[in-house]
C-alpha positions, 0 to 999 in steps of 0.5 A: 499500499503505497498510500500511506493508509496502514493495512488495518485501517483498510480492513476496518474502512472494507467492514464499515462499507460491508456492514452498511451494504448489509443493513441497507439490504436488510432494510430492503429484505423487511420480513414477510414481505414478498419480494417485487422485481424493483426490490431484487433490482434494487438488490442488486444495484447495491450488489455492483455498487458494494463491489466496485468500491472494494474491488481494487482493494481487496480479493475476496476469497468465496465472495458470493458465498459469503453475500449469499449467507449474509444477505438476510432476509432474501434467501438467495443461493450463490447462483442466484447472487451471480444473477443479481450481479446482471440484473441492474447491469442489463436493467436500467431503473425505468425498465423494471415493472413489478406487475412483472415478476422477478422470475421473467426477468431473470428468465430473459437475464439467462438467455442474455447471450443468445439474445444478444447475438442474436439482436433481439435482447433490447427487443424483447425487454419492450416487449416484455413492458409491452406485455405487462403494459396490456396485462399479457404477461404469460401467467407462468414464468415455464411459458415465458421460457419456452417461448424464450426457447422458441425464438433463441432456437430461432422456432419463432420470430415476433 
């Protein structure tokens, strides 16, 4: 550390940031409350902001595992935490509609590589929001998953 700050001060600063992050997560979790897509987007955004603050200072072993364990109230697996890192990255706040479940957004995010490759991601984001405006969101994420599987295979065109 050539900045003149001792390692112990850096660690203390990290601890304060981490505890603040966990406090923000706890406020967002609100026990016994059904989580909305916007709650997951905010959580995703908190994760990205926290990560950006610490990534150049520390390398944390089992980072995602620790976060998944410490984010009480959301009960997220390691895989789900990995997905959250993508959520706020691929969706802007104004693209989140609480009438659309987080599961639907996750299904879309899971197919992002193929949708981008086919130049369909932006179109499908807009389409999902339009379906919400019309009250026609597929009632189960499996329907939506099947639709996304078909378009990424080239079985459906619109």
